[in-house]
VOZAMI-794941 format. One record per residue (C-alpha): residue in three letters; chain; residue number from 1; x, y, z. Coordinates in pm, 1 decimal, always signed. Layout:
<rs>
<r><r>Ala</r><c>A</c><k>NUM</k><xx>X</xx><yy>Y</yy><zz>Z</zz></r>
...
</rs>
This chain:
<rs>
<r><r>Met</r><c>A</c><k>1</k><xx>-532.7</xx><yy>+2207.9</yy><zz>-1768.4</zz></r>
<r><r>Thr</r><c>A</c><k>2</k><xx>-258.7</xx><yy>+2002.1</yy><zz>-1608.4</zz></r>
<r><r>Arg</r><c>A</c><k>3</k><xx>-338.1</xx><yy>+1714.8</yy><zz>-1381.0</zz></r>
<r><r>Pro</r><c>A</c><k>4</k><xx>-192.4</xx><yy>+1719.4</yy><zz>-1030.8</zz></r>
<r><r>Ser</r><c>A</c><k>5</k><xx>+96.0</xx><yy>+1481.2</yy><zz>-981.8</zz></r>
<r><r>Pro</r><c>A</c><k>6</k><xx>+107.2</xx><yy>+1245.1</yy><zz>-682.6</zz></r>
<r><r>Phe</r><c>A</c><k>7</k><xx>+485.0</xx><yy>+1295.4</yy><zz>-688.5</zz></r>
<r><r>Gly</r><c>A</c><k>8</k><xx>+465.4</xx><yy>+1674.0</yy><zz>-645.6</zz></r>
<r><r>Tyr</r><c>A</c><k>9</k><xx>+497.6</xx><yy>+1664.3</yy><zz>-268.3</zz></r>
<r><r>Pro</r><c>A</c><k>10</k><xx>+818.1</xx><yy>+1810.5</yy><zz>-120.3</zz></r>
<r><r>Phe</r><c>A</c><k>11</k><xx>+904.7</xx><yy>+1490.6</yy><zz>+70.7</zz></r>
<r><r>Leu</r><c>A</c><k>12</k><xx>+909.3</xx><yy>+1276.3</yy><zz>-247.0</zz></r>
<r><r>Leu</r><c>A</c><k>13</k><xx>+1246.4</xx><yy>+1359.8</yy><zz>-399.6</zz></r>
<r><r>Gly</r><c>A</c><k>14</k><xx>+1380.8</xx><yy>+1205.4</yy><zz>-719.0</zz></r>
<r><r>Phe</r><c>A</c><k>15</k><xx>+1061.1</xx><yy>+1024.7</yy><zz>-820.2</zz></r>
<r><r>Asp</r><c>A</c><k>16</k><xx>+1014.6</xx><yy>+1202.6</yy><zz>-1154.6</zz></r>
<r><r>Glu</r><c>A</c><k>17</k><xx>+1132.6</xx><yy>+890.8</yy><zz>-1343.1</zz></r>
<r><r>Ile</r><c>A</c><k>18</k><xx>+859.4</xx><yy>+686.1</yy><zz>-1175.4</zz></r>
<r><r>Glu</r><c>A</c><k>19</k><xx>+599.8</xx><yy>+942.3</yy><zz>-1282.0</zz></r>
<r><r>Gln</r><c>A</c><k>20</k><xx>+721.8</xx><yy>+921.8</yy><zz>-1642.8</zz></r>
<r><r>Ala</r><c>A</c><k>21</k><xx>+710.0</xx><yy>+541.0</yy><zz>-1626.5</zz></r>
<r><r>Leu</r><c>A</c><k>22</k><xx>+350.8</xx><yy>+548.8</yy><zz>-1500.5</zz></r>
<r><r>Asp</r><c>A</c><k>23</k><xx>+254.2</xx><yy>+776.3</yy><zz>-1789.7</zz></r>
<r><r>Arg</r><c>A</c><k>24</k><xx>+411.5</xx><yy>+530.8</yy><zz>-2038.8</zz></r>
<r><r>Val</r><c>A</c><k>25</k><xx>+232.5</xx><yy>+235.4</yy><zz>-1881.0</zz></r>
<r><r>Ser</r><c>A</c><k>26</k><xx>-106.7</xx><yy>+405.0</yy><zz>-1886.2</zz></r>
<r><r>Lys</r><c>A</c><k>27</k><xx>-69.3</xx><yy>+486.5</yy><zz>-2257.3</zz></r>
<r><r>Ala</r><c>A</c><k>28</k><xx>+43.2</xx><yy>+131.1</yy><zz>-2344.5</zz></r>
<r><r>Ala</r><c>A</c><k>29</k><xx>-240.4</xx><yy>-33.2</yy><zz>-2149.8</zz></r>
<r><r>Ser</r><c>A</c><k>30</k><xx>-509.8</xx><yy>+93.0</yy><zz>-2386.6</zz></r>
<r><r>Asp</r><c>A</c><k>31</k><xx>-460.1</xx><yy>-186.5</yy><zz>-2644.3</zz></r>
<r><r>Gly</r><c>A</c><k>32</k><xx>-596.9</xx><yy>-521.9</yy><zz>-2530.7</zz></r>
<r><r>Tyr</r><c>A</c><k>33</k><xx>-422.3</xx><yy>-739.6</yy><zz>-2789.6</zz></r>
<r><r>Pro</r><c>A</c><k>34</k><xx>-276.4</xx><yy>-986.8</yy><zz>-2730.2</zz></r>
<r><r>Pro</r><c>A</c><k>35</k><xx>-429.9</xx><yy>-1088.4</yy><zz>-2399.5</zz></r>
<r><r>Tyr</r><c>A</c><k>36</k><xx>-182.0</xx><yy>-1185.5</yy><zz>-2129.7</zz></r>
<r><r>Asn</r><c>A</c><k>37</k><xx>-144.4</xx><yy>-1322.2</yy><zz>-1777.3</zz></r>
<r><r>Ile</r><c>A</c><k>38</k><xx>+115.3</xx><yy>-1237.2</yy><zz>-1515.6</zz></r>
<r><r>Glu</r><c>A</c><k>39</k><xx>+167.1</xx><yy>-1493.8</yy><zz>-1242.9</zz></r>
<r><r>Arg</r><c>A</c><k>40</k><xx>+393.7</xx><yy>-1516.4</yy><zz>-942.5</zz></r>
<r><r>Ile</r><c>A</c><k>41</k><xx>+592.0</xx><yy>-1836.1</yy><zz>-902.3</zz></r>
<r><r>Thr</r><c>A</c><k>42</k><xx>+683.3</xx><yy>-1886.5</yy><zz>-539.3</zz></r>
<r><r>Arg</r><c>A</c><k>43</k><xx>+1045.6</xx><yy>-1906.1</yy><zz>-447.1</zz></r>
<r><r>Ser</r><c>A</c><k>44</k><xx>+1224.9</xx><yy>-2226.8</yy><zz>-374.3</zz></r>
<r><r>Glu</r><c>A</c><k>45</k><xx>+1537.7</xx><yy>-2283.4</yy><zz>-169.4</zz></r>
<r><r>Arg</r><c>A</c><k>46</k><xx>+1755.4</xx><yy>-2246.0</yy><zz>-479.9</zz></r>
<r><r>Glu</r><c>A</c><k>47</k><xx>+1563.5</xx><yy>-1982.4</yy><zz>-678.0</zz></r>
<r><r>Pro</r><c>A</c><k>48</k><xx>+1438.9</xx><yy>-1631.9</yy><zz>-595.1</zz></r>
<r><r>Asp</r><c>A</c><k>49</k><xx>+1085.6</xx><yy>-1505.4</yy><zz>-654.5</zz></r>
<r><r>Arg</r><c>A</c><k>50</k><xx>+993.4</xx><yy>-1532.4</yy><zz>-1020.7</zz></r>
<r><r>Leu</r><c>A</c><k>51</k><xx>+725.6</xx><yy>-1386.9</yy><zz>-1242.2</zz></r>
<r><r>Arg</r><c>A</c><k>52</k><xx>+588.9</xx><yy>-1539.9</yy><zz>-1560.7</zz></r>
<r><r>Ile</r><c>A</c><k>53</k><xx>+424.5</xx><yy>-1334.6</yy><zz>-1833.4</zz></r>
<r><r>Thr</r><c>A</c><k>54</k><xx>+213.8</xx><yy>-1548.2</yy><zz>-2069.0</zz></r>
<r><r>Leu</r><c>A</c><k>55</k><xx>+80.5</xx><yy>-1396.4</yy><zz>-2390.9</zz></r>
<r><r>Ala</r><c>A</c><k>56</k><xx>-181.9</xx><yy>-1562.7</yy><zz>-2612.7</zz></r>
<r><r>Val</r><c>A</c><k>57</k><xx>-14.9</xx><yy>-1550.1</yy><zz>-2955.4</zz></r>
<r><r>Ala</r><c>A</c><k>58</k><xx>-208.9</xx><yy>-1817.9</yy><zz>-3144.9</zz></r>
<r><r>Gly</r><c>A</c><k>59</k><xx>-120.2</xx><yy>-1820.7</yy><zz>-3513.6</zz></r>
<r><r>Phe</r><c>A</c><k>60</k><xx>+226.4</xx><yy>-1672.6</yy><zz>-3464.5</zz></r>
<r><r>Thr</r><c>A</c><k>61</k><xx>+536.0</xx><yy>-1881.2</yy><zz>-3527.6</zz></r>
<r><r>Gln</r><c>A</c><k>62</k><xx>+863.3</xx><yy>-1844.2</yy><zz>-3341.9</zz></r>
<r><r>Asp</r><c>A</c><k>63</k><xx>+1023.3</xx><yy>-1644.3</yy><zz>-3624.2</zz></r>
<r><r>Gln</r><c>A</c><k>64</k><xx>+727.8</xx><yy>-1399.9</yy><zz>-3628.8</zz></r>
<r><r>Leu</r><c>A</c><k>65</k><xx>+782.3</xx><yy>-1305.9</yy><zz>-3263.3</zz></r>
<r><r>Asp</r><c>A</c><k>66</k><xx>+1050.6</xx><yy>-1085.5</yy><zz>-3111.8</zz></r>
<r><r>Val</r><c>A</c><k>67</k><xx>+1122.8</xx><yy>-1041.6</yy><zz>-2740.6</zz></r>
<r><r>Ser</r><c>A</c><k>68</k><xx>+1371.6</xx><yy>-770.1</yy><zz>-2645.8</zz></r>
<r><r>Leu</r><c>A</c><k>69</k><xx>+1485.4</xx><yy>-575.9</yy><zz>-2342.7</zz></r>
<r><r>Glu</r><c>A</c><k>70</k><xx>+1505.9</xx><yy>-202.2</yy><zz>-2415.1</zz></r>
<r><r>Glu</r><c>A</c><k>71</k><xx>+1644.7</xx><yy>-15.9</yy><zz>-2116.0</zz></r>
<r><r>Asn</r><c>A</c><k>72</k><xx>+1402.5</xx><yy>-119.0</yy><zz>-1841.7</zz></r>
<r><r>Gln</r><c>A</c><k>73</k><xx>+1118.7</xx><yy>-227.7</yy><zz>-2071.8</zz></r>
<r><r>Leu</r><c>A</c><k>74</k><xx>+1045.3</xx><yy>-579.1</yy><zz>-2187.9</zz></r>
<r><r>Val</r><c>A</c><k>75</k><xx>+903.4</xx><yy>-541.5</yy><zz>-2539.9</zz></r>
<r><r>Val</r><c>A</c><k>76</k><xx>+721.5</xx><yy>-822.6</yy><zz>-2723.1</zz></r>
<r><r>Arg</r><c>A</c><k>77</k><xx>+649.0</xx><yy>-773.8</yy><zz>-3093.0</zz></r>
<r><r>Gly</r><c>A</c><k>78</k><xx>+459.7</xx><yy>-993.7</yy><zz>-3334.7</zz></r>
<r><r>Arg</r><c>A</c><k>79</k><xx>+446.5</xx><yy>-953.9</yy><zz>-3710.5</zz></r>
<r><r>Gln</r><c>A</c><k>80</k><xx>+247.8</xx><yy>-1169.2</yy><zz>-3951.3</zz></r>
<r><r>Val</r><c>A</c><k>81</k><xx>+265.3</xx><yy>-1126.3</yy><zz>-4326.7</zz></r>
<r><r>Asp</r><c>A</c><k>82</k><xx>-45.2</xx><yy>-1168.4</yy><zz>-4539.9</zz></r>
<r><r>Asp</r><c>A</c><k>83</k><xx>-15.1</xx><yy>-1462.3</yy><zz>-4781.8</zz></r>
<r><r>Lys</r><c>A</c><k>84</k><xx>-141.1</xx><yy>-1321.1</yy><zz>-5112.3</zz></r>
<r><r>Ala</r><c>A</c><k>85</k><xx>-160.6</xx><yy>-1668.3</yy><zz>-5271.9</zz></r>
<r><r>Arg</r><c>A</c><k>86</k><xx>-445.5</xx><yy>-1776.4</yy><zz>-5043.3</zz></r>
<r><r>Gln</r><c>A</c><k>87</k><xx>-806.5</xx><yy>-1704.7</yy><zz>-5136.0</zz></r>
<r><r>Phe</r><c>A</c><k>88</k><xx>-1048.5</xx><yy>-1681.7</yy><zz>-4845.2</zz></r>
<r><r>Leu</r><c>A</c><k>89</k><xx>-1423.0</xx><yy>-1734.5</yy><zz>-4868.6</zz></r>
<r><r>His</r><c>A</c><k>90</k><xx>-1451.9</xx><yy>-1592.7</yy><zz>-4517.0</zz></r>
<r><r>Arg</r><c>A</c><k>91</k><xx>-1173.1</xx><yy>-1410.2</yy><zz>-4331.3</zz></r>
<r><r>Gly</r><c>A</c><k>92</k><xx>-1226.3</xx><yy>-1402.9</yy><zz>-3955.0</zz></r>
<r><r>Ile</r><c>A</c><k>93</k><xx>-862.8</xx><yy>-1437.0</yy><zz>-3848.4</zz></r>
<r><r>Ala</r><c>A</c><k>94</k><xx>-665.6</xx><yy>-1136.6</yy><zz>-3963.6</zz></r>
<r><r>Ala</r><c>A</c><k>95</k><xx>-289.2</xx><yy>-1128.3</yy><zz>-4004.3</zz></r>
<r><r>Arg</r><c>A</c><k>96</k><xx>-195.0</xx><yy>-852.5</yy><zz>-3766.3</zz></r>
<r><r>Gln</r><c>A</c><k>97</k><xx>+93.2</xx><yy>-695.8</yy><zz>-3584.4</zz></r>
<r><r>Phe</r><c>A</c><k>98</k><xx>+126.4</xx><yy>-611.3</yy><zz>-3219.6</zz></r>
<r><r>Gln</r><c>A</c><k>99</k><xx>+363.3</xx><yy>-462.2</yy><zz>-2969.2</zz></r>
<r><r>Arg</r><c>A</c><k>100</k><xx>+322.8</xx><yy>-512.0</yy><zz>-2596.3</zz></r>
<r><r>Ala</r><c>A</c><k>101</k><xx>+560.1</xx><yy>-347.2</yy><zz>-2347.3</zz></r>
<r><r>Phe</r><c>A</c><k>102</k><xx>+610.5</xx><yy>-423.6</yy><zz>-1978.9</zz></r>
<r><r>Leu</r><c>A</c><k>103</k><xx>+799.0</xx><yy>-183.3</yy><zz>-1754.7</zz></r>
<r><r>Leu</r><c>A</c><k>104</k><xx>+1044.8</xx><yy>-371.6</yy><zz>-1532.7</zz></r>
<r><r>Ala</r><c>A</c><k>105</k><xx>+1166.2</xx><yy>-261.3</yy><zz>-1192.1</zz></r>
<r><r>Asp</r><c>A</c><k>106</k><xx>+1537.4</xx><yy>-211.8</yy><zz>-1135.6</zz></r>
<r><r>Gly</r><c>A</c><k>107</k><xx>+1711.6</xx><yy>-542.6</yy><zz>-1078.7</zz></r>
<r><r>Met</r><c>A</c><k>108</k><xx>+1456.6</xx><yy>-757.1</yy><zz>-1264.1</zz></r>
<r><r>Glu</r><c>A</c><k>109</k><xx>+1621.6</xx><yy>-1020.6</yy><zz>-1482.4</zz></r>
<r><r>Val</r><c>A</c><k>110</k><xx>+1474.6</xx><yy>-1187.9</yy><zz>-1790.5</zz></r>
<r><r>Leu</r><c>A</c><k>111</k><xx>+1546.4</xx><yy>-1561.0</yy><zz>-1761.6</zz></r>
<r><r>Gly</r><c>A</c><k>112</k><xx>+1410.4</xx><yy>-1671.8</yy><zz>-2099.3</zz></r>
<r><r>Ala</r><c>A</c><k>113</k><xx>+1110.9</xx><yy>-1715.9</yy><zz>-2328.2</zz></r>
<r><r>Glu</r><c>A</c><k>114</k><xx>+927.6</xx><yy>-2023.2</yy><zz>-2457.8</zz></r>
<r><r>Leu</r><c>A</c><k>115</k><xx>+656.1</xx><yy>-2069.4</yy><zz>-2722.0</zz></r>
<r><r>Ser</r><c>A</c><k>116</k><xx>+423.5</xx><yy>-2365.4</yy><zz>-2673.7</zz></r>
<r><r>Asn</r><c>A</c><k>117</k><xx>+67.3</xx><yy>-2431.3</yy><zz>-2796.4</zz></r>
<r><r>Gly</r><c>A</c><k>118</k><xx>+9.4</xx><yy>-2069.5</yy><zz>-2898.7</zz></r>
<r><r>Leu</r><c>A</c><k>119</k><xx>+128.1</xx><yy>-1929.9</yy><zz>-2564.3</zz></r>
<r><r>Leu</r><c>A</c><k>120</k><xx>+448.1</xx><yy>-1728.3</yy><zz>-2528.1</zz></r>
<r><r>Ser</r><c>A</c><k>121</k><xx>+583.4</xx><yy>-1751.8</yy><zz>-2173.1</zz></r>
<r><r>Ile</r><c>A</c><k>122</k><xx>+854.6</xx><yy>-1517.6</yy><zz>-2048.4</zz></r>
<r><r>Asp</r><c>A</c><k>123</k><xx>+1014.9</xx><yy>-1587.5</yy><zz>-1711.3</zz></r>
<r><r>Leu</r><c>A</c><k>124</k><xx>+1153.8</xx><yy>-1308.3</yy><zz>-1496.3</zz></r>
<r><r>Ala</r><c>A</c><k>125</k><xx>+1347.7</xx><yy>-1323.0</yy><zz>-1170.4</zz></r>
<r><r>Arg</r><c>A</c><k>126</k><xx>+1323.0</xx><yy>-1074.7</yy><zz>-891.1</zz></r>
<r><r>Pro</r><c>A</c><k>127</k><xx>+1639.6</xx><yy>-1115.8</yy><zz>-685.1</zz></r>
<r><r>Glu</r><c>A</c><k>128</k><xx>+1620.2</xx><yy>-1042.2</yy><zz>-314.2</zz></r>
<r><r>Pro</r><c>A</c><k>129</k><xx>+1744.9</xx><yy>-686.7</yy><zz>-259.6</zz></r>
<r><r>Glu</r><c>A</c><k>130</k><xx>+2046.7</xx><yy>-640.1</yy><zz>-38.7</zz></r>
<r><r>Arg</r><c>A</c><k>131</k><xx>+1956.2</xx><yy>-460.2</yy><zz>+283.5</zz></r>
<r><r>Ile</r><c>A</c><k>132</k><xx>+2187.8</xx><yy>-166.1</yy><zz>+337.6</zz></r>
<r><r>Val</r><c>A</c><k>133</k><xx>+2204.1</xx><yy>+46.1</yy><zz>+652.1</zz></r>
<r><r>Arg</r><c>A</c><k>134</k><xx>+2453.2</xx><yy>+329.3</yy><zz>+644.2</zz></r>
<r><r>Lys</r><c>A</c><k>135</k><xx>+2537.9</xx><yy>+567.4</yy><zz>+925.9</zz></r>
<r><r>Ile</r><c>A</c><k>136</k><xx>+2569.1</xx><yy>+930.2</yy><zz>+818.9</zz></r>
<r><r>Ala</r><c>A</c><k>137</k><xx>+2828.6</xx><yy>+1128.0</yy><zz>+1014.7</zz></r>
<r><r>Ile</r><c>A</c><k>138</k><xx>+2725.6</xx><yy>+1469.9</yy><zz>+1138.8</zz></r>
<r><r>Ala</r><c>A</c><k>139</k><xx>+2991.9</xx><yy>+1735.3</yy><zz>+1103.9</zz></r>
<r><r>Ala</r><c>A</c><k>140</k><xx>+3010.1</xx><yy>+2007.0</yy><zz>+1368.6</zz></r>
<r><r>Lys</r><c>A</c><k>141</k><xx>+3044.0</xx><yy>+2359.3</yy><zz>+1238.4</zz></r>
<r><r>Asp</r><c>A</c><k>142</k><xx>+3104.3</xx><yy>+2604.3</yy><zz>+1520.2</zz></r>
<r><r>Pro</r><c>A</c><k>143</k><xx>+3164.5</xx><yy>+2975.4</yy><zz>+1454.0</zz></r>
</rs>
């Protein structure tokens, strides 16, 4: 049984990429690790609207984290290697891997990333879109 698509209406043309993006996001949202925040940083006179994604990555060092932009997805990966030389009496903190992806809208720019006190912060800018109004000429076609 196929689920009905909200983009199947005849007046929504060319939105199939958005539908595919929503499917990807819903599949990626099932894993809750690592927890994250997304906050809006209000614009100033010199800077456009910005967003900040903050991930709780306690126990990861800078060289164990990777932030990359793959097409229109911001992908954050973490990889810890188990130290075989250590002997644990109790192991409550596991060395684990993760991948967290965020789908970015067209025009979003990644400004940079910073790791501080176990929190990885990634700043994004959302530039103000240019408003375009274009007149479409109507051609007359008489028999």
